[in-house]
Structures are given as structure tokens and as C-alpha cells.
C-alpha positions as CSV (number, residue, x, y, z in Angstrom):
1,M,0.0,0.0,0.0
2,A,2.9,2.4,0.6
3,N,4.0,2.0,-2.9
4,E,0.5,2.8,-4.2
5,L,0.3,5.9,-2.0
6,E,3.7,7.1,-3.3
7,I,2.5,6.6,-6.9
8,L,-0.7,8.5,-6.3
9,A,1.2,11.2,-4.5
10,Q,3.3,11.6,-7.6
11,V,0.2,11.9,-9.7
12,D,-1.1,14.6,-7.3
13,R,2.2,16.5,-7.6
14,L,2.0,16.1,-11.4
15,F,-1.4,17.7,-11.3
16,D,0.1,20.5,-9.1
17,E,2.7,21.2,-11.8
18,L,0.2,21.1,-14.7
19,I,-2.1,23.4,-12.9
20,A,0.6,25.9,-12.1
21,Q,1.8,25.9,-15.7
22,Q,-1.8,26.4,-16.9
23,R,-2.4,29.2,-14.4
24,G,0.7,30.9,-15.8
25,K,-0.5,30.5,-19.3
26,V,-4.0,31.9,-18.5
27,L,-2.5,34.9,-16.7
28,E,-0.1,35.6,-19.6
29,L,-2.8,35.4,-22.1
30,G,-5.1,37.5,-20.0
31,R,-2.4,40.2,-19.6
32,R,-2.0,40.4,-23.4
33,L,-5.7,41.5,-23.4
34,V,-5.7,43.5,-20.1
35,P,-2.1,44.5,-19.2
36,A,-2.8,45.4,-15.6
37,L,-4.6,42.1,-14.9
38,S,-3.7,40.5,-11.6
39,S,-3.7,36.8,-10.7
40,E,-6.8,37.5,-8.6
41,D,-8.5,39.2,-11.5
42,V,-8.1,36.1,-13.6
43,L,-10.3,34.2,-11.1
44,N,-13.2,36.4,-12.0
45,P,-12.7,37.2,-15.7
46,D,-16.4,38.1,-16.2
47,G,-15.6,41.6,-15.0
48,Y,-13.4,42.2,-18.0
49,P,-15.2,42.2,-21.4
50,E,-11.9,41.7,-23.2
51,L,-11.5,38.4,-21.4
52,A,-15.1,37.3,-21.5
53,D,-15.2,37.9,-25.3
54,S,-11.9,36.1,-26.0
55,G,-12.2,32.6,-27.3
56,P,-8.6,31.7,-26.8
57,F,-8.7,33.0,-23.2
58,N,-11.9,31.1,-22.4
59,Y,-10.4,27.9,-23.9
60,E,-7.3,28.1,-21.8
61,D,-9.3,29.0,-18.7
62,G,-11.5,26.0,-19.4
63,C,-8.4,23.8,-19.6
64,L,-7.3,25.1,-16.2
65,A,-10.8,24.3,-14.7
66,G,-10.6,20.8,-16.1
67,L,-7.2,20.2,-14.6
68,V,-8.4,21.4,-11.2
69,A,-11.5,19.3,-11.4
70,G,-9.4,16.3,-12.4
71,Q,-7.1,16.7,-9.4
72,M,-10.1,17.1,-7.0
73,A,-11.7,14.0,-8.4
74,V,-8.5,11.9,-8.0
75,R,-8.1,13.2,-4.4
76,A,-11.7,12.5,-3.5
77,R,-12.1,9.1,-5.2
78,V,-8.6,7.6,-4.9
79,L,-6.3,9.3,-2.4
80,A,-8.7,10.0,0.4
81,P,-10.0,6.4,0.8
82,L,-6.4,5.0,0.6
83,R,-5.4,7.3,3.3
84,G,-8.4,6.3,5.4
85,D,-10.0,9.7,5.0
86,D,-13.5,8.5,4.1
87,R,-15.5,11.6,5.0
């Protein structure tokens, strides 16, 4: 079981890396459209018409949301039960 937990921990760290990379990509793309955009602003892009109307921004933001959802699903369905955290 320790080996399984280590493999799953590696998967979780991989998700962390992918999410960080995608957050950077979303912020970079957002700042091309709104130069003064902060990392907090990116969390609520609806307040910026330039972002809301940008297909490429919305695509990358959707990819980020998918990665976060995937990580949460793995944590909830796989990691938590293996660690004995069956809340």
C-alpha cells in the first residue's frame, strides 16, 4: 500500500505542476488582453469584457478548470480512501 500511496502522491504532484503551468498560461494570455490584470482578476474574468469575449482565453481558462476538477476527483475518489479519510 505504501508504494500505491507514493505513486498516487506523484500523480497529485504532477497535477500541481500542470495546474501551475496552466495558471501561468492563462495569466499571460489575460495580460495580453488586459495588461494590468492580476492573478486575482483572472479568477473572475467576467468583470473584463476583453477576457469574456476572447475565445482563446476562455479555452485556456476551461483547460485550467478541467485540470483542477481532475485533481479534485483523484483526491476524492482515490487518495482519500487509501489514506483512510472517508469523510
